KENUDREN-826480 format. One record per atom (N, C-alpha, C): residue number from 1; atom name; x, y, z. Coordinates in Angstrom, 1 decimal. Example, Ala and Ser with C-alpha at 12.3 -4.5 7.8 and 13.67 -1.06 7.14 Angstrom:
BEGIN
<atom 1 N <13.2 -5.7 7.8>>,
<atom 1 CA <12.3 -4.5 7.8>>,
<atom 1 C <13.2 -3.3 7.8>>,
<atom 2 N <12.8 -2.2 7.1>>,
<atom 2 CA <13.7 -1.1 7.1>>,
<atom 2 C <12.9 0.0 7.9>>,
***
This chain:
BEGIN
<atom 1 N <9.0 -7.3 9.5>>,
<atom 1 CA <8.2 -6.6 8.5>>,
<atom 1 C <6.8 -7.3 8.5>>,
<atom 2 N <6.1 -6.6 8.4>>,
<atom 2 CA <4.7 -6.7 7.9>>,
<atom 2 C <3.9 -7.4 6.8>>,
<atom 3 N <3.4 -8.1 6.7>>,
<atom 3 CA <2.9 -8.9 5.4>>,
<atom 3 C <1.5 -8.8 5.5>>,
<atom 4 N <0.8 -8.2 4.0>>,
<atom 4 CA <-0.6 -7.8 3.6>>,
<atom 4 C <-0.3 -8.4 2.5>>,
<atom 5 N <-1.7 -9.3 2.5>>,
<atom 5 CA <-2.2 -10.0 1.2>>,
<atom 5 C <-3.2 -9.3 0.4>>,
<atom 6 N <-3.0 -9.1 -0.9>>,
<atom 6 CA <-4.0 -8.1 -1.5>>,
<atom 6 C <-4.5 -9.0 -2.3>>,
<atom 7 N <-5.7 -8.6 -2.7>>,
<atom 7 CA <-7.0 -9.3 -3.4>>,
<atom 7 C <-6.9 -8.6 -4.8>>,
<atom 8 N <-7.8 -9.6 -5.5>>,
<atom 8 CA <-7.5 -9.1 -7.1>>,
<atom 8 C <-8.5 -7.7 -7.1>>,
<atom 9 N <-7.7 -6.6 -7.6>>,
<atom 9 CA <-8.3 -5.1 -7.5>>,
<atom 9 C <-7.9 -4.5 -6.9>>,
<atom 10 N <-7.0 -5.1 -5.8>>,
<atom 10 CA <-6.5 -3.7 -4.8>>,
<atom 10 C <-5.2 -3.1 -5.7>>,
<atom 11 N <-4.6 -2.0 -4.8>>,
<atom 11 CA <-3.7 -1.3 -5.5>>,
<atom 11 C <-2.9 -1.3 -4.1>>,
<atom 12 N <-1.7 -0.7 -5.0>>,
<atom 12 CA <-0.4 -0.2 -3.7>>,
<atom 12 C <0.5 0.8 -4.9>>,
<atom 13 N <0.9 1.2 -4.1>>,
<atom 13 CA <2.1 2.7 -4.1>>,
<atom 13 C <1.2 4.0 -4.5>>,
<atom 14 N <0.5 4.2 -4.1>>,
<atom 14 CA <-0.5 5.1 -4.1>>,
<atom 14 C <-0.4 6.4 -3.2>>,
<atom 15 N <0.3 6.6 -1.5>>,
<atom 15 CA <1.1 7.2 -1.1>>,
<atom 15 C <2.0 7.6 -1.8>>,
<atom 16 N <2.9 6.9 -2.5>>,
<atom 16 CA <4.1 7.6 -2.7>>,
<atom 16 C <3.8 8.3 -4.4>>,
<atom 17 N <2.8 8.2 -4.8>>,
<atom 17 CA <2.4 9.3 -5.5>>,
<atom 17 C <2.2 10.5 -5.4>>,
<atom 18 N <1.0 10.2 -4.1>>,
<atom 18 CA <0.2 11.4 -3.8>>,
<atom 18 C <1.8 12.3 -2.8>>,
<atom 19 N <2.8 11.6 -2.0>>,
<atom 19 CA <4.1 12.3 -1.4>>,
<atom 19 C <4.9 12.5 -2.1>>,
<atom 20 N <4.6 12.0 -3.5>>,
<atom 20 CA <6.0 12.2 -4.4>>,
<atom 20 C <7.2 11.9 -4.0>>,
<atom 21 N <7.2 10.7 -3.0>>,
<atom 21 CA <8.3 10.1 -2.4>>,
<atom 21 C <8.6 8.3 -2.8>>,
<atom 22 N <9.6 8.1 -2.7>>,
<atom 22 CA <9.7 6.1 -3.3>>,
<atom 22 C <8.8 5.7 -2.4>>,
<atom 23 N <8.5 4.4 -2.8>>,
<atom 23 CA <7.0 3.9 -2.4>>,
<atom 23 C <8.3 3.2 -0.6>>,
<atom 24 N <7.1 2.9 0.5>>,
<atom 24 CA <7.8 2.4 1.3>>,
<atom 24 C <8.2 1.1 1.5>>,
<atom 25 N <7.4 0.3 0.7>>,
<atom 25 CA <7.2 -1.2 1.0>>,
<atom 25 C <7.9 -1.8 0.0>>,
<atom 26 N <8.1 -3.5 0.3>>,
<atom 26 CA <8.5 -3.9 -1.2>>,
<atom 26 C <7.2 -4.8 -1.2>>,
<atom 27 N <7.1 -5.5 -2.9>>,
<atom 27 CA <6.0 -6.0 -3.2>>,
<atom 27 C <6.7 -7.2 -3.9>>,
<atom 28 N <6.1 -8.2 -3.4>>,
<atom 28 CA <6.4 -9.7 -3.6>>,
<atom 28 C <5.5 -10.8 -3.8>>,
<atom 29 N <5.0 -11.2 -5.3>>,
<atom 29 CA <4.2 -11.8 -5.8>>,
<atom 29 C <4.6 -13.4 -5.0>>,
<atom 30 N <3.3 -14.0 -4.9>>,
<atom 30 CA <3.5 -15.9 -4.4>>,
<atom 30 C <2.9 -16.4 -5.6>>,
<atom 31 N <1.9 -15.6 -6.3>>,
<atom 31 CA <1.7 -16.4 -7.7>>,
<atom 31 C <2.3 -15.3 -8.7>>,
<atom 32 N <1.8 -16.2 -9.8>>,
<atom 32 CA <1.3 -15.1 -10.9>>,
<atom 32 C <0.5 -14.0 -10.9>>,
<atom 33 N <0.6 -12.7 -11.3>>,
<atom 33 CA <0.0 -11.4 -11.5>>,
<atom 33 C <0.0 -10.5 -12.5>>,
<atom 34 N <-1.2 -9.7 -12.5>>,
<atom 34 CA <-0.9 -9.0 -13.7>>,
<atom 34 C <-1.5 -7.5 -13.0>>,
<atom 35 N <-0.4 -6.2 -13.5>>,
<atom 35 CA <-0.6 -5.4 -13.0>>,
<atom 35 C <-1.3 -4.4 -13.9>>,
<atom 36 N <-1.5 -3.1 -13.4>>,
<atom 36 CA <-1.4 -2.3 -14.7>>,
<atom 36 C <-0.9 -0.6 -13.9>>,
<atom 37 N <-0.1 -0.1 -14.7>>,
<atom 37 CA <0.5 0.7 -14.2>>,
<atom 37 C <0.0 2.1 -14.5>>,
<atom 38 N <0.1 3.1 -13.6>>,
<atom 38 CA <-0.5 4.4 -13.7>>,
<atom 38 C <0.1 5.3 -13.6>>,
<atom 39 N <0.5 6.3 -14.2>>,
<atom 39 CA <1.9 7.6 -14.3>>,
<atom 39 C <1.3 8.3 -13.0>>,
<atom 40 N <1.6 9.4 -12.6>>,
<atom 40 CA <1.1 10.1 -11.3>>,
<atom 40 C <0.1 11.2 -12.1>>,
<atom 41 N <0.1 12.2 -13.0>>,
<atom 41 CA <-0.7 12.8 -13.6>>,
<atom 41 C <-2.3 11.9 -13.8>>,
<atom 42 N <-1.9 10.6 -14.2>>,
<atom 42 CA <-3.4 10.0 -14.3>>,
<atom 42 C <-4.0 9.4 -13.0>>,
<atom 43 N <-3.1 9.0 -12.5>>,
<atom 43 CA <-3.7 8.9 -11.2>>,
<atom 43 C <-4.3 9.8 -10.4>>,
<atom 44 N <-3.8 11.0 -10.3>>,
<atom 44 CA <-4.3 12.9 -9.6>>,
<atom 44 C <-5.2 12.7 -10.4>>,
<atom 45 N <-5.4 12.5 -11.9>>,
<atom 45 CA <-7.0 12.8 -12.3>>,
<atom 45 C <-7.8 12.2 -11.9>>,
<atom 46 N <-7.8 10.7 -11.7>>,
<atom 46 CA <-8.6 9.8 -11.6>>,
<atom 46 C <-8.7 9.7 -10.1>>,
<atom 47 N <-8.0 10.1 -9.1>>,
<atom 47 CA <-8.3 10.2 -7.7>>,
<atom 47 C <-9.1 11.7 -7.4>>,
<atom 48 N <-8.8 12.5 -7.8>>,
<atom 48 CA <-9.5 13.9 -8.2>>,
<atom 48 C <-10.8 13.7 -8.7>>,
<atom 49 N <-11.6 12.8 -9.5>>,
<atom 49 CA <-12.9 12.2 -9.8>>,
<atom 49 C <-13.4 11.4 -8.7>>,
<atom 50 N <-12.9 10.6 -8.3>>,
<atom 50 CA <-13.3 9.5 -7.2>>,
<atom 50 C <-13.6 10.1 -5.8>>,
<atom 51 N <-12.6 11.5 -5.4>>,
<atom 51 CA <-12.7 12.2 -4.5>>,
<atom 51 C <-14.0 13.2 -4.1>>,
<atom 52 N <-14.3 13.5 -5.7>>,
<atom 52 CA <-15.5 14.2 -5.7>>,
<atom 52 C <-16.4 13.6 -5.7>>,
<atom 53 N <-17.2 12.3 -6.0>>,
<atom 53 CA <-17.8 12.0 -6.0>>,
<atom 53 C <-18.5 11.2 -4.8>>,
<atom 54 N <-17.1 10.8 -4.1>>,
<atom 54 CA <-17.6 10.5 -2.0>>,
<atom 54 C <-18.0 11.9 -1.7>>,
<atom 55 N <-17.7 13.4 -2.2>>,
<atom 55 CA <-18.5 14.0 -1.7>>,
<atom 55 C <-19.4 15.0 -2.1>>,
<atom 56 N <-19.7 14.1 -3.0>>,
<atom 56 CA <-21.1 14.5 -3.5>>,
<atom 56 C <-22.0 13.8 -2.7>>,
<atom 57 N <-21.6 12.8 -2.7>>,
<atom 57 CA <-22.1 11.6 -1.7>>,
<atom 57 C <-22.8 12.3 -0.2>>,
<atom 58 N <-21.4 12.5 -0.2>>,
<atom 58 CA <-21.8 13.2 1.6>>,
<atom 58 C <-22.7 14.5 1.7>>,
<atom 59 N <-22.2 15.1 0.8>>,
<atom 59 CA <-23.5 16.5 0.4>>,
<atom 59 C <-24.5 16.0 0.7>>,
<atom 60 N <-25.3 15.0 -0.5>>,
<atom 60 CA <-26.5 14.8 -0.5>>,
<atom 60 C <-27.2 14.0 0.7>>,
<atom 61 N <-26.4 13.2 1.5>>,
<atom 61 CA <-26.9 12.4 2.8>>,
<atom 61 C <-27.1 13.8 3.3>>,
<atom 62 N <-26.2 15.0 3.5>>,
<atom 62 CA <-26.4 15.8 4.7>>,
<atom 62 C <-27.9 16.6 4.1>>,
<atom 63 N <-27.8 17.0 2.9>>,
<atom 63 CA <-29.3 17.7 2.7>>,
<atom 63 C <-30.4 16.8 2.5>>,
<atom 64 N <-30.3 15.5 2.7>>,
<atom 64 CA <-31.3 14.7 2.9>>,
<atom 64 C <-32.0 14.8 4.5>>,
<atom 65 N <-31.4 15.1 5.4>>,
<atom 65 CA <-31.3 14.6 6.8>>,
<atom 65 C <-32.2 16.3 7.1>>,
<atom 66 N <-33.0 16.0 8.0>>,
<atom 66 CA <-34.4 17.0 8.1>>,
<atom 66 C <-33.8 18.5 9.0>>,
<atom 67 N <-32.6 18.3 9.4>>,
<atom 67 CA <-31.9 19.3 10.3>>,
<atom 67 C <-31.1 20.3 9.1>>,
<atom 68 N <-31.0 19.7 7.4>>,
<atom 68 CA <-30.0 20.4 6.6>>,
<atom 68 C <-31.1 21.1 5.7>>,
<atom 69 N <-32.1 20.6 5.5>>,
<atom 69 CA <-33.1 20.3 4.5>>,
<atom 69 C <-33.4 21.9 3.9>>,
<atom 70 N <-32.8 23.3 4.8>>,
<atom 70 CA <-33.1 24.3 4.3>>,
<atom 70 C <-31.6 25.2 3.7>>,
***
């Protein structure tokens, strides 16, 4: 079993939401922890916004290159 330590602000379970399957990992907290629970519709809405922002930054970068100036 692989052990991964998550730091503050990290997330888990998103692949289960994207693939519409149960989580493939177990989570064990070693210290007191606080969680935000997000339903699938809200997660997809948030993910879409993040992906659109990343795409816009990439397009803006490409447009800044002389090769793509026109």
